[in-house]
VEXDREN-2710 file (C-alpha; in Angstrom, 1 decimal):
% VEXDREN-2710
k/r/px/py/pz
1/UNK/-0.1/-0.2/-0.1
2/UNK/2.8/2.4/0.7
3/UNK/4.0/1.8/-3.0
4/UNK/0.6/2.8/-4.1
5/UNK/0.6/6.0/-2.1
6/UNK/3.9/7.1/-3.3
7/UNK/3.1/6.5/-7.0
8/UNK/-0.2/8.4/-6.6
9/UNK/1.7/11.3/-5.0
10/UNK/4.3/11.2/-7.7
11/UNK/1.5/11.4/-10.4
12/UNK/-0.4/14.1/-9.0
13/UNK/3.1/16.2/-8.2
14/UNK/4.0/15.6/-11.9
15/UNK/0.8/17.1/-13.3
16/UNK/1.0/20.1/-11.0
17/UNK/4.7/20.4/-11.8
18/UNK/3.9/20.8/-15.6
19/UNK/1.2/22.8/-15.6
20/UNK/2.2/26.3/-16.9
21/UNK/2.0/29.2/-14.9
22/UNK/-1.1/31.7/-15.6
23/UNK/-0.7/35.0/-16.4
24/UNK/-2.7/36.6/-13.7
25/UNK/-0.8/37.0/-10.5
26/UNK/-2.0/37.9/-7.0
27/UNK/-2.4/41.4/-6.0
28/UNK/0.0/43.3/-3.8
29/UNK/-1.3/41.8/-0.8
30/UNK/-0.9/38.2/-1.8
31/UNK/2.5/38.5/-3.1
32/UNK/5.9/38.5/-1.3
33/UNK/9.1/39.6/-2.9
34/UNK/12.4/37.6/-1.9
35/UNK/16.1/39.0/-2.7
36/UNK/16.2/36.7/-5.8
37/UNK/13.0/36.1/-7.3
38/UNK/9.0/36.9/-6.7
39/UNK/7.5/34.5/-4.6
40/UNK/3.5/33.8/-4.3
41/UNK/2.7/32.4/-1.0
42/UNK/-1.0/33.2/-0.3
43/UNK/-3.0/31.0/-2.5
44/UNK/-5.2/30.3/0.5
45/UNK/-6.4/32.7/2.7
46/UNK/-6.8/30.6/5.7
47/UNK/-4.7/28.3/7.6
48/UNK/-7.3/25.4/6.7
49/UNK/-9.0/24.7/3.4
50/UNK/-11.9/23.4/5.7
51/UNK/-10.8/20.8/7.7
52/UNK/-7.5/20.2/5.9
53/UNK/-4.5/22.6/6.6
54/UNK/-3.5/24.9/3.7
55/UNK/-0.1/26.1/3.0
56/UNK/-0.6/29.2/4.5
57/UNK/1.6/29.6/7.8
58/UNK/1.8/32.5/10.6
59/UNK/4.1/35.5/10.1
60/UNK/7.1/35.4/12.9
61/UNK/5.6/36.8/16.2
62/UNK/1.9/36.5/15.2
63/UNK/-0.7/34.8/17.7
64/UNK/-3.6/33.1/16.1
65/UNK/-6.7/32.2/18.1
66/UNK/-8.9/29.5/16.6
67/UNK/-12.4/28.7/17.7
68/UNK/-14.1/25.9/15.5
69/UNK/-17.5/24.7/16.0
70/UNK/-19.5/21.8/14.5
71/UNK/-23.1/21.3/15.3
72/UNK/-24.9/18.0/15.0
73/UNK/-26.1/15.9/12.0
74/UNK/-28.2/18.5/9.9
75/UNK/-30.3/15.6/8.4
76/UNK/-31.6/14.6/11.8
77/UNK/-34.1/17.9/11.5
78/UNK/-36.1/18.8/14.7
79/UNK/-34.9/15.8/16.5
80/UNK/-31.7/17.2/17.4
81/UNK/-32.8/20.8/16.4
82/UNK/-30.7/20.6/13.2
83/UNK/-27.6/19.9/15.0
84/UNK/-28.0/22.4/17.9
85/UNK/-28.1/19.6/20.6
86/UNK/-25.4/18.0/19.6
87/UNK/-22.5/20.4/19.1
88/UNK/-18.7/20.0/19.5
89/UNK/-16.3/22.8/20.0
90/UNK/-12.5/23.4/19.6
91/UNK/-10.5/26.1/20.9
92/UNK/-6.7/26.5/20.4
93/UNK/-3.6/29.2/19.4
94/UNK/-1.0/29.1/16.8
95/UNK/2.3/30.9/17.1
96/UNK/4.5/32.0/14.4
97/UNK/8.2/31.4/15.9
98/UNK/9.6/32.3/12.4
99/UNK/8.0/33.1/9.1
100/UNK/8.4/29.6/8.0
101/UNK/7.8/27.9/11.0
102/UNK/4.9/27.7/13.6
103/UNK/3.6/25.7/16.7
104/UNK/0.1/25.3/17.9
105/UNK/-2.0/23.7/20.5
106/UNK/-5.9/23.4/20.9
107/UNK/-8.5/21.5/23.1
108/UNK/-12.0/20.0/21.8
109/UNK/-14.7/18.6/23.6
110/UNK/-15.3/15.4/21.6
111/UNK/-12.8/12.8/23.6
112/UNK/-11.4/15.7/25.3
113/UNK/-8.6/15.4/22.8
114/UNK/-5.4/17.6/23.1
115/UNK/-4.0/18.4/19.6
116/UNK/-0.5/19.6/19.4
117/UNK/0.5/20.9/15.9
118/UNK/3.9/21.6/13.9
119/UNK/3.9/23.3/10.5
120/UNK/7.0/24.4/8.6
121/UNK/7.2/25.7/5.0
122/UNK/9.8/23.5/3.0
123/UNK/9.6/25.6/-0.1
124/UNK/7.7/28.3/-1.7
125/UNK/6.3/28.8/-5.0
126/UNK/8.2/31.3/-7.3
127/UNK/6.9/33.4/-10.2
128/UNK/9.1/32.0/-13.5
129/UNK/10.7/29.3/-10.9
130/UNK/9.8/26.8/-8.6
131/UNK/6.3/25.8/-9.4
132/UNK/4.9/24.9/-6.1
133/UNK/4.8/25.7/-2.4
134/UNK/5.7/22.7/-0.1
135/UNK/4.9/22.7/3.8
136/UNK/5.2/19.8/6.3
137/UNK/2.6/19.4/9.0
138/UNK/2.6/17.1/12.1
139/UNK/0.0/16.6/15.0
140/UNK/-0.1/14.7/17.9
141/UNK/-3.5/13.9/19.7
142/UNK/-3.7/13.1/23.6
143/UNK/-7.0/11.3/24.4
144/UNK/-7.9/12.2/27.7
145/UNK/-11.3/10.8/27.8
146/UNK/-10.2/7.0/27.9
147/UNK/-10.3/5.6/31.5
148/UNK/-9.0/2.7/33.4
149/UNK/-12.6/1.4/33.7
150/UNK/-12.9/0.8/29.9
151/UNK/-9.3/-0.2/29.6
152/UNK/-8.1/-1.6/32.9
153/UNK/-4.1/-1.8/31.6
154/UNK/-4.4/1.8/29.9
155/UNK/-1.2/3.2/29.6
156/UNK/-0.2/7.2/28.7
157/UNK/1.1/5.7/25.4
158/UNK/-2.2/4.3/24.3
159/UNK/-4.0/7.8/24.5
160/UNK/-1.8/9.2/21.6
161/UNK/-2.1/9.4/18.0
162/UNK/-0.3/11.1/15.2
163/UNK/-0.6/12.3/11.5
164/UNK/2.4/13.4/9.2
165/UNK/1.6/15.2/6.3
166/UNK/3.1/16.9/3.3
167/UNK/1.0/20.0/1.8
168/UNK/1.9/20.7/-1.7
169/UNK/-0.2/23.6/-3.4
170/UNK/0.0/25.6/-6.6
171/UNK/-1.6/29.0/-7.1
172/UNK/-2.4/28.8/-10.8
173/UNK/-4.2/32.3/-11.2
174/UNK/-5.9/35.2/-8.9
175/UNK/-9.0/32.9/-8.3
176/UNK/-7.7/29.3/-8.6
177/UNK/-5.4/27.6/-5.9
178/UNK/-5.3/23.8/-5.7
179/UNK/-3.1/21.6/-3.2
180/UNK/-2.4/17.8/-2.9
181/UNK/-1.8/16.3/0.7
182/UNK/-0.2/13.0/1.5
183/UNK/-1.2/11.6/4.9
184/UNK/-0.1/9.3/7.4
185/UNK/-1.9/8.5/10.3
186/UNK/-0.9/6.2/13.3
187/UNK/-3.0/5.0/16.4
188/UNK/-1.5/3.4/19.4
189/UNK/-5.1/2.3/20.4
190/UNK/-7.7/1.3/17.5
191/UNK/-10.7/-0.9/16.8
192/UNK/-9.2/-3.8/14.8
193/UNK/-12.6/-4.6/13.3
194/UNK/-13.2/-1.0/12.1
195/UNK/-9.5/0.6/12.0
196/UNK/-6.0/0.2/11.3
197/UNK/-3.0/0.9/13.3
198/UNK/-1.2/2.8/10.1
199/UNK/-3.5/4.3/7.5
200/UNK/-2.8/6.4/4.4
201/UNK/-4.8/8.9/2.7
202/UNK/-4.4/11.6/-0.2
203/UNK/-6.2/15.0/0.6
204/UNK/-7.0/17.0/-2.3
205/UNK/-8.3/20.5/-1.9
206/UNK/-9.0/23.6/-3.8
207/UNK/-9.8/27.2/-3.6
208/UNK/-11.9/29.5/-6.1
209/UNK/-11.9/33.5/-4.8
210/UNK/-15.2/35.2/-5.9
211/UNK/-13.8/38.5/-4.8
212/UNK/-11.2/39.9/-2.6
213/UNK/-12.9/39.0/0.9
214/UNK/-14.9/36.0/-0.4
215/UNK/-14.0/32.1/-1.7
216/UNK/-15.2/29.0/-2.0
217/UNK/-13.2/25.8/-0.6
218/UNK/-13.3/22.2/-1.4
219/UNK/-11.7/19.0/0.0
220/UNK/-11.7/15.4/-0.3
221/UNK/-9.5/13.0/1.4
222/UNK/-9.9/9.2/0.0
223/UNK/-8.2/6.6/2.2
224/UNK/-5.9/4.2/0.7
225/UNK/-5.7/1.1/2.6
226/UNK/-9.0/1.4/4.7
227/UNK/-10.6/-1.5/6.1
228/UNK/-13.5/-3.0/4.5
229/UNK/-16.1/-1.7/6.6
230/UNK/-19.0/0.7/6.3
231/UNK/-18.4/2.5/9.5
232/UNK/-16.0/5.1/8.4
233/UNK/-16.0/7.2/5.0
234/UNK/-13.7/9.4/3.1
235/UNK/-13.9/13.0/4.3
236/UNK/-15.7/15.3/1.9
237/UNK/-16.1/19.0/3.0
238/UNK/-17.1/22.1/1.2
239/UNK/-16.7/25.7/2.7
240/UNK/-16.8/29.4/2.3
241/UNK/-13.8/31.9/3.5
242/UNK/-15.1/35.3/4.3
243/UNK/-12.0/37.8/4.9
244/UNK/-13.1/40.4/7.3
245/UNK/-9.7/42.0/7.8
246/UNK/-9.3/41.3/11.3
247/UNK/-10.0/37.6/11.0
248/UNK/-10.8/34.8/8.9
249/UNK/-14.5/33.3/9.0
250/UNK/-14.8/30.1/7.6
251/UNK/-18.4/28.4/7.1
252/UNK/-18.0/24.6/6.6
253/UNK/-20.2/21.7/5.7
254/UNK/-18.7/18.4/6.1
255/UNK/-19.4/14.5/6.7
256/UNK/-17.0/14.9/9.6
257/UNK/-18.1/16.4/13.0
258/UNK/-14.8/15.8/14.8
259/UNK/-12.2/18.7/14.2
260/UNK/-8.8/16.8/15.0
261/UNK/-7.0/15.7/11.8
262/UNK/-6.6/11.6/13.1
263/UNK/-10.2/11.6/13.3
264/UNK/-11.3/13.6/10.4
265/UNK/-9.0/11.9/7.8
266/UNK/-9.9/8.2/9.1
267/UNK/-13.1/8.6/11.0
268/UNK/-15.6/10.3/9.2
269/UNK/-18.9/8.7/9.9
270/UNK/-21.4/10.9/7.7
271/UNK/-22.3/10.2/3.9
272/UNK/-23.3/13.3/1.9
273/UNK/-25.8/11.1/-0.1
274/UNK/-26.9/9.0/3.0
275/UNK/-27.0/10.9/6.2
276/UNK/-24.6/12.6/8.7
277/UNK/-23.9/16.0/7.2
278/UNK/-22.5/18.5/10.1
279/UNK/-22.4/22.4/9.6
280/UNK/-19.6/24.4/11.7
281/UNK/-17.3/27.1/11.0
282/UNK/-13.7/28.1/11.8
283/UNK/-12.9/31.3/13.1
284/UNK/-9.4/32.6/13.3
285/UNK/-8.3/35.8/15.1
286/UNK/-4.5/37.1/14.5
287/UNK/-3.1/39.2/17.1
END
């Protein structure tokens, strides 16, 4: 399965790298000039596309406060008052250590999970130069909801789960940006009947900008080696970015209610054609 993953990644990267650059460039706010070449770094306005991370990073010394919310299943209607009765919340913060490296921490109500993150830029798209932006992203989850009553031999290591991601994006024009994201997921504790200890997925995302402050986002993350089970499904989300100047507000519709990367990429329970659609938002405020 690892060979299939690498071949898939190589295929998508080859497509991105051989597509010629468009004439339209980002406006002044979306362009950063380096000493040698002009570079494009803001193909995505938000730090996330919907659930998946984008290649945007915080600037050095910036603090981002994150508030995310996902309501319950919209398809249940008045039974859960269109999701209001079963909402999850995530609170977090991200700090830009340098212009290319940031750290983050968050906590969400589902399973009382704490998520620690590292994000680092490896390469930036250049005008008439390097064709893509490459960013590494790592997460570590700590599930504090697990108890020795349920697992008598529970150890701290059993609470941990991880993802390793490689975000590769290209801004094709002032309006269109695309991203591919090979994902590795590892769980120290998992259900052998419905999950795997090590899983792989390939995230695909895109952004279409309607105006300077409004854009539509789409993401899909098919799992490569998922168990043959009807319990979990591939992540599929659509969202709308609203840039208010002081913060980015993202409205999201997704088949996954949880907001940590491990669960989003491996434990999405909803089906767009069969129930389990969750509405919510991501709110980023920069200081």
